[in-house]
N, CA, C and O atoms as CSV, one atom per row, in Angstrom:
chain,resi,resn,atom,element,x,y,z
A,1,MET,N,N,25.847,-31.477,23.505
A,1,MET,CA,C,26.626,-31.701,21.882
A,1,MET,C,C,26.354,-29.786,21.352
A,1,MET,O,O,25.407,-29.158,21.825
A,2,GLU,N,N,27.038,-29.338,20.663
A,2,GLU,CA,C,26.248,-28.181,19.853
A,2,GLU,C,C,26.023,-28.634,18.266
A,2,GLU,O,O,27.012,-29.315,17.995
A,3,ASP,N,N,25.190,-28.559,17.139
A,3,ASP,CA,C,24.739,-28.916,16.580
A,3,ASP,C,C,25.345,-27.013,15.238
A,3,ASP,O,O,24.700,-26.006,14.945
A,4,GLN,N,N,26.500,-27.378,14.946
A,4,GLN,CA,C,26.957,-25.755,14.444
A,4,GLN,C,C,25.766,-25.865,12.478
A,4,GLN,O,O,25.637,-24.840,11.810
A,5,ASN,N,N,25.253,-26.971,12.094
A,5,ASN,CA,C,24.126,-26.790,11.067
A,5,ASN,C,C,23.292,-26.181,11.181
A,5,ASN,O,O,23.099,-25.244,10.406
A,6,ILE,N,N,22.387,-26.490,12.281
A,6,ILE,CA,C,21.399,-26.071,12.359
A,6,ILE,C,C,20.715,-24.870,12.690
A,6,ILE,O,O,20.321,-24.762,13.851
A,7,SER,N,N,20.493,-23.916,11.858
A,7,SER,CA,C,20.234,-21.881,12.636
A,7,SER,C,C,18.746,-22.155,12.180
A,7,SER,O,O,18.132,-23.025,11.564
A,8,LYS,N,N,18.493,-20.959,12.806
A,8,LYS,CA,C,17.646,-20.564,13.825
A,8,LYS,C,C,17.193,-19.754,12.073
A,8,LYS,O,O,18.010,-19.322,11.260
A,9,PRO,N,N,15.713,-19.770,11.938
A,9,PRO,CA,C,15.126,-18.426,10.843
A,9,PRO,C,C,15.093,-17.134,11.218
A,9,PRO,O,O,14.701,-16.751,12.321
A,10,LYS,N,N,15.336,-16.711,10.684
A,10,LYS,CA,C,15.499,-15.746,10.620
A,10,LYS,C,C,14.250,-14.653,10.096
A,10,LYS,O,O,13.514,-14.540,9.116
A,11,VAL,N,N,14.449,-14.084,11.118
A,11,VAL,CA,C,12.902,-12.934,11.021
A,11,VAL,C,C,12.847,-11.264,11.152
A,11,VAL,O,O,12.994,-10.464,12.076
A,12,ASP,N,N,12.621,-11.197,10.045
A,12,ASP,CA,C,13.083,-9.435,9.430
A,12,ASP,C,C,12.182,-8.782,10.645
A,12,ASP,O,O,11.359,-9.396,11.324
A,13,SER,N,N,12.442,-7.757,10.728
A,13,SER,CA,C,12.497,-6.938,11.981
A,13,SER,C,C,11.470,-5.685,10.998
A,13,SER,O,O,10.277,-5.752,11.297
A,14,HIS,N,N,11.592,-5.298,10.608
A,14,HIS,CA,C,10.596,-4.833,9.769
A,14,HIS,C,C,9.353,-4.687,8.709
A,14,HIS,O,O,8.894,-3.825,7.960
A,15,ILE,N,N,8.958,-6.654,9.266
A,15,ILE,CA,C,7.586,-7.168,8.204
A,15,ILE,C,C,6.206,-5.708,9.054
A,15,ILE,O,O,5.838,-5.399,10.188
A,16,LYS,N,N,5.811,-5.089,7.084
A,16,LYS,CA,C,4.287,-4.740,7.689
A,16,LYS,C,C,3.359,-5.710,7.598
A,16,LYS,O,O,3.602,-6.748,6.983
A,17,SER,N,N,2.519,-5.550,8.029
A,17,SER,CA,C,1.606,-5.939,8.163
A,17,SER,C,C,1.101,-5.419,6.634
A,17,SER,O,O,1.504,-4.426,6.028
A,18,LYS,N,N,0.061,-6.437,6.193
A,18,LYS,CA,C,-0.380,-6.106,5.016
A,18,LYS,C,C,-1.979,-5.640,5.239
A,18,LYS,O,O,-2.417,-5.563,6.387
A,19,VAL,N,N,-2.802,-5.341,4.112
A,19,VAL,CA,C,-3.507,-4.852,3.630
A,19,VAL,C,C,-4.363,-5.492,3.064
A,19,VAL,O,O,-4.297,-6.414,2.251
A,20,SER,N,N,-5.285,-4.900,3.582
A,20,SER,CA,C,-6.297,-6.464,3.382
A,20,SER,C,C,-7.652,-5.647,3.232
A,20,SER,O,O,-7.718,-4.507,3.691
A,21,LEU,N,N,-8.703,-6.218,2.605
A,21,LEU,CA,C,-10.100,-5.124,1.856
A,21,LEU,C,C,-10.837,-4.778,2.629
A,21,LEU,O,O,-11.611,-3.822,2.660
A,22,GLU,N,N,-10.588,-5.683,3.406
A,22,GLU,CA,C,-11.774,-6.053,5.120
A,22,GLU,C,C,-12.041,-4.266,5.820
A,22,GLU,O,O,-12.979,-3.486,5.985
A,23,ASN,N,N,-9.977,-4.338,6.143
A,23,ASN,CA,C,-9.899,-3.032,6.997
A,23,ASN,C,C,-9.166,-1.659,6.598
A,23,ASN,O,O,-8.358,-1.045,7.295
A,24,LEU,N,N,-9.707,-1.262,5.112
A,24,LEU,CA,C,-9.559,-0.083,3.894
A,24,LEU,C,C,-9.543,1.535,5.178
A,24,LEU,O,O,-10.615,1.908,5.653
A,25,PRO,N,N,-8.801,1.945,5.380
A,25,PRO,CA,C,-9.131,2.765,6.171
A,25,PRO,C,C,-9.990,4.014,4.962
A,25,PRO,O,O,-10.257,3.249,4.035
A,26,ASP,N,N,-10.394,5.086,4.627
A,26,ASP,CA,C,-10.957,5.915,3.769
A,26,ASP,C,C,-9.605,6.557,3.173
A,26,ASP,O,O,-9.381,6.622,1.964
A,27,LEU,N,N,-8.878,6.946,4.007
A,27,LEU,CA,C,-7.903,7.620,3.405
A,27,LEU,C,C,-7.011,6.805,2.855
A,27,LEU,O,O,-6.855,5.934,3.711
A,28,LEU,N,N,-5.873,6.386,1.337
A,28,LEU,CA,C,-4.576,5.492,2.068
A,28,LEU,C,C,-3.667,6.135,1.286
A,28,LEU,O,O,-3.914,6.924,0.373
A,29,THR,N,N,-2.400,5.695,1.755
A,29,THR,CA,C,-0.856,5.978,1.925
A,29,THR,C,C,-0.796,5.732,0.153
A,29,THR,O,O,-1.646,5.211,-0.569
A,30,VAL,N,N,0.336,6.231,-0.148
A,30,VAL,CA,C,1.460,5.603,-1.320
A,30,VAL,C,C,1.671,4.740,-1.131
A,30,VAL,O,O,1.543,4.162,-2.210
A,31,ARG,N,N,2.080,3.784,-0.139
A,31,ARG,CA,C,2.387,2.993,0.536
A,31,ARG,C,C,1.885,1.431,0.568
A,31,ARG,O,O,2.382,0.360,0.217
A,32,GLU,N,N,0.298,1.960,1.337
A,32,GLU,CA,C,-0.734,1.232,1.223
A,32,GLU,C,C,-1.647,0.547,-0.037
A,32,GLU,O,O,-2.229,-0.536,-0.097
A,33,VAL,N,N,-1.470,2.029,-1.345
A,33,VAL,CA,C,-2.003,1.588,-2.452
A,33,VAL,C,C,-1.444,0.855,-3.100
A,33,VAL,O,O,-2.095,0.033,-3.745
A,34,SER,N,N,0.284,0.882,-3.187
A,34,SER,CA,C,1.714,0.350,-4.475
A,34,SER,C,C,1.143,-1.305,-3.654
A,34,SER,O,O,0.877,-2.237,-4.413
A,35,ASP,N,N,0.980,-1.546,-1.820
A,35,ASP,CA,C,1.270,-2.575,-1.920
A,35,ASP,C,C,0.001,-4.037,-1.779
A,35,ASP,O,O,0.019,-5.268,-1.739
A,36,LEU,N,N,-1.350,-2.499,-1.734
A,36,LEU,CA,C,-2.348,-3.497,-2.758
A,36,LEU,C,C,-3.033,-3.674,-3.743
A,36,LEU,O,O,-4.100,-4.283,-3.824
A,37,LEU,N,N,-2.289,-3.005,-4.753
A,37,LEU,CA,C,-2.230,-3.032,-5.808
A,37,LEU,C,C,-0.859,-3.880,-6.640
A,37,LEU,O,O,-0.867,-4.151,-7.840
A,38,ARG,N,N,0.298,-4.211,-5.658
A,38,ARG,CA,C,1.556,-4.878,-6.124
A,38,ARG,C,C,1.898,-3.874,-7.525
A,38,ARG,O,O,2.391,-4.125,-8.625
A,39,VAL,N,N,1.543,-3.029,-7.090
A,39,VAL,CA,C,3.228,-2.050,-8.076
A,39,VAL,C,C,3.860,-1.089,-7.446
A,39,VAL,O,O,3.750,-1.007,-6.223
A,40,SER,N,N,4.565,-0.271,-8.098
A,40,SER,CA,C,5.326,0.188,-6.891
A,40,SER,C,C,4.764,1.851,-6.635
A,40,SER,O,O,4.458,2.231,-7.765
A,41,PRO,N,N,4.550,2.780,-5.830
A,41,PRO,CA,C,5.255,3.222,-5.261
A,41,PRO,C,C,4.706,4.407,-6.190
A,41,PRO,O,O,3.583,4.900,-6.303
A,42,LEU,N,N,6.089,4.708,-6.891
A,42,LEU,CA,C,6.614,5.801,-8.323
A,42,LEU,C,C,5.359,5.446,-9.159
A,42,LEU,O,O,4.705,6.378,-9.628
A,43,THR,N,N,4.840,3.711,-9.456
A,43,THR,CA,C,3.856,3.763,-10.402
A,43,THR,C,C,1.969,4.531,-10.051
A,43,THR,O,O,1.163,5.027,-10.838
A,44,ILE,N,N,1.897,4.306,-8.623
A,44,ILE,CA,C,1.181,4.618,-8.182
A,44,ILE,C,C,0.890,6.421,-8.295
A,44,ILE,O,O,-0.038,6.930,-8.923
A,45,LYS,N,N,1.847,7.096,-7.586
A,45,LYS,CA,C,2.471,8.643,-7.961
A,45,LYS,C,C,2.249,8.816,-9.507
A,45,LYS,O,O,1.742,9.925,-9.678
A,46,ARG,N,N,2.450,8.078,-10.854
A,46,ARG,CA,C,2.617,8.308,-12.048
A,46,ARG,C,C,1.318,8.574,-12.298
A,46,ARG,O,O,0.981,9.698,-12.668
A,47,TRP,N,N,-0.052,7.033,-12.033
A,47,TRP,CA,C,-1.100,6.942,-12.015
A,47,TRP,C,C,-1.578,7.791,-12.073
A,47,TRP,O,O,-2.575,7.815,-12.795
A,48,GLY,N,N,-1.068,9.340,-11.163
A,48,GLY,CA,C,-1.993,10.423,-9.867
A,48,GLY,C,C,-1.759,11.184,-10.806
A,48,GLY,O,O,-2.710,11.910,-11.094
A,49,LYS,N,N,-0.482,11.355,-11.653
A,49,LYS,CA,C,-0.069,12.649,-12.556
A,49,LYS,C,C,-0.889,12.397,-13.741
A,49,LYS,O,O,-1.288,13.357,-14.401
A,50,ARG,N,N,-1.109,11.487,-13.994
A,50,ARG,CA,C,-2.267,10.941,-15.772
A,50,ARG,C,C,-3.226,11.154,-15.082
A,50,ARG,O,O,-3.774,12.022,-15.762
A,51,GLY,N,N,-4.328,10.909,-13.582
A,51,GLY,CA,C,-5.483,11.461,-13.499
A,51,GLY,C,C,-6.413,9.228,-13.403
A,51,GLY,O,O,-7.521,8.809,-13.069
A,52,LYS,N,N,-5.288,8.633,-13.841
A,52,LYS,CA,C,-5.724,7.460,-13.373
A,52,LYS,C,C,-6.990,6.869,-11.969
A,52,LYS,O,O,-8.026,6.215,-11.856
A,53,LEU,N,N,-5.712,7.877,-10.894
A,53,LEU,CA,C,-6.286,7.572,-9.316
A,53,LEU,C,C,-5.473,9.286,-8.552
A,53,LEU,O,O,-4.623,9.565,-7.706
A,54,PRO,N,N,-6.195,9.871,-9.298
A,54,PRO,CA,C,-6.386,10.762,-8.705
A,54,PRO,C,C,-5.698,11.183,-6.794
A,54,PRO,O,O,-6.331,10.577,-5.930
A,55,ALA,N,N,-4.799,11.907,-6.379
A,55,ALA,CA,C,-4.551,11.712,-5.462
A,55,ALA,C,C,-5.151,13.105,-4.568
A,55,ALA,O,O,-5.363,14.128,-5.219
A,56,ILE,N,N,-5.468,13.109,-2.755
A,56,ILE,CA,C,-5.141,14.345,-2.382
A,56,ILE,C,C,-4.497,14.418,-1.318
A,56,ILE,O,O,-4.067,13.699,-0.415
A,57,ARG,N,N,-4.556,16.057,-1.823
A,57,ARG,CA,C,-2.976,16.941,-1.342
A,57,ARG,C,C,-3.479,17.356,0.042
A,57,ARG,O,O,-4.351,18.219,0.142
A,58,ILE,N,N,-2.940,16.751,1.121
A,58,ILE,CA,C,-3.168,16.677,2.625
A,58,ILE,C,C,-1.365,17.620,3.273
A,58,ILE,O,O,-0.299,17.244,2.786
A,59,ASN,N,N,-1.402,18.712,4.296
A,59,ASN,CA,C,-0.406,18.787,4.772
A,59,ASN,C,C,0.211,19.674,4.304
A,59,ASN,O,O,-0.033,19.823,3.107
A,60,SER,N,N,1.359,20.771,4.962
A,60,SER,CA,C,1.488,21.474,4.099
A,60,SER,C,C,3.046,21.001,3.249
A,60,SER,O,O,3.880,21.636,2.603
A,61,ARG,N,N,2.878,19.430,3.690
A,61,ARG,CA,C,4.356,18.279,2.748
A,61,ARG,C,C,3.522,18.559,1.822
A,61,ARG,O,O,3.965,19.134,0.828
A,62,GLY,N,N,2.526,18.330,1.870
A,62,GLY,CA,C,2.346,18.185,-0.084
A,62,GLY,C,C,2.100,16.808,0.203
A,62,GLY,O,O,2.550,16.171,-0.749
A,63,ASP,N,N,1.391,15.708,1.416
A,63,ASP,CA,C,0.992,14.164,1.103
A,63,ASP,C,C,0.047,13.834,0.154
A,63,ASP,O,O,-1.050,14.365,-0.018
A,64,ARG,N,N,0.617,12.796,-0.531
A,64,ARG,CA,C,-0.376,12.273,-0.802
A,64,ARG,C,C,-1.197,11.237,-0.329
A,64,ARG,O,O,-0.538,10.593,0.487
A,65,ARG,N,N,-2.475,10.713,-0.472
A,65,ARG,CA,C,-4.108,10.084,-0.098
A,65,ARG,C,C,-4.501,9.930,-1.162
A,65,ARG,O,O,-4.547,10.636,-2.169
A,66,TYR,N,N,-4.762,9.074,-0.947
A,66,TYR,CA,C,-6.443,7.831,-2.170
A,66,TYR,C,C,-7.217,7.490,-2.335
A,66,TYR,O,O,-7.102,6.327,-2.724
A,67,LYS,N,N,-9.283,8.193,-2.226
A,67,LYS,CA,C,-9.941,7.115,-2.336
A,67,LYS,C,C,-10.192,6.200,-1.713
A,67,LYS,O,O,-9.054,5.734,-1.772
A,68,LYS,N,N,-10.661,5.569,-1.197
A,68,LYS,CA,C,-10.675,4.123,-0.596
A,68,LYS,C,C,-11.068,4.029,-2.079
A,68,LYS,O,O,-10.383,3.472,-2.938
A,69,GLU,N,N,-12.447,4.739,-2.315
A,69,GLU,CA,C,-13.504,4.169,-3.279
A,69,GLU,C,C,-13.067,3.986,-4.587
A,69,GLU,O,O,-13.311,2.982,-5.256
A,70,ALA,N,N,-12.207,5.272,-5.077
A,70,ALA,CA,C,-10.724,4.968,-6.158
A,70,ALA,C,C,-9.966,4.198,-6.117
A,70,ALA,O,O,-9.080,4.559,-6.892
A,71,VAL,N,N,-9.610,2.922,-5.502
A,71,VAL,CA,C,-8.733,1.977,-5.700
A,71,VAL,C,C,-9.766,0.964,-5.734
A,71,VAL,O,O,-9.556,-0.027,-6.434
A,72,LEU,N,N,-11.201,1.088,-4.878
A,72,LEU,CA,C,-11.524,-0.095,-5.198
A,72,LEU,C,C,-12.553,-0.327,-6.910
A,72,LEU,O,O,-13.087,-1.265,-7.502
A,73,TRP,N,N,-12.388,0.977,-7.094
A,73,TRP,CA,C,-13.095,1.393,-9.187
A,73,TRP,C,C,-11.859,0.646,-9.011
A,73,TRP,O,O,-12.118,-0.520,-8.713
A,74,LEU,N,N,-10.382,0.927,-9.098
A,74,LEU,CA,C,-9.565,0.259,-9.962
A,74,LEU,C,C,-9.187,-1.339,-9.796
A,74,LEU,O,O,-8.932,-2.121,-10.712
A,75,LEU,N,N,-9.210,-1.525,-8.828
A,75,LEU,CA,C,-9.815,-3.028,-8.236
A,75,LEU,C,C,-10.754,-3.926,-9.370
A,75,LEU,O,O,-10.511,-4.929,-10.041
A,76,GLY,N,N,-12.069,-2.945,-9.208
A,76,GLY,CA,C,-13.481,-3.204,-9.853
A,76,GLY,C,C,-13.913,-4.105,-8.790
A,76,GLY,O,O,-14.391,-5.235,-8.887
A,77,ILE,N,N,-13.702,-3.526,-7.942
A,77,ILE,CA,C,-14.773,-4.129,-6.114
A,77,ILE,C,C,-15.834,-2.461,-6.661
A,77,ILE,O,O,-15.525,-1.502,-7.368
A,78,GLN,N,N,-17.231,-2.851,-5.831
A,78,GLN,CA,C,-17.767,-2.098,-5.745
A,78,GLN,C,C,-18.256,-1.623,-4.156
A,78,GLN,O,O,-19.021,-2.158,-3.354
A,79,ALA,N,N,-17.536,-0.506,-4.103
A,79,ALA,CA,C,-17.334,0.258,-2.634
A,79,ALA,C,C,-19.241,0.005,-1.823
A,79,ALA,O,O,-20.350,0.135,-2.341
A,80,LYS,N,N,-18.757,-0.438,-0.224
A,80,LYS,CA,C,-19.617,-0.986,-0.265
A,80,LYS,C,C,-20.950,-0.172,0.914
A,80,LYS,O,O,-22.069,-0.673,1.019
């Protein structure tokens, strides 16, 4: 006998791992910084333009990367 009222929990196939302070790389992407600071990626880019969080441009496309120390400073954490 099948119970049609019971549904299986949906698993989101594109769940990304959360960024943790313990294993941050030296250079962070816009998405990693936005996840860590809980703001939108557009906010991170705006902060870069205003000098609040300076970006490093890499490769021919000009992708942005942010220094771990600068992000930790924004969080009020001293880098070890």
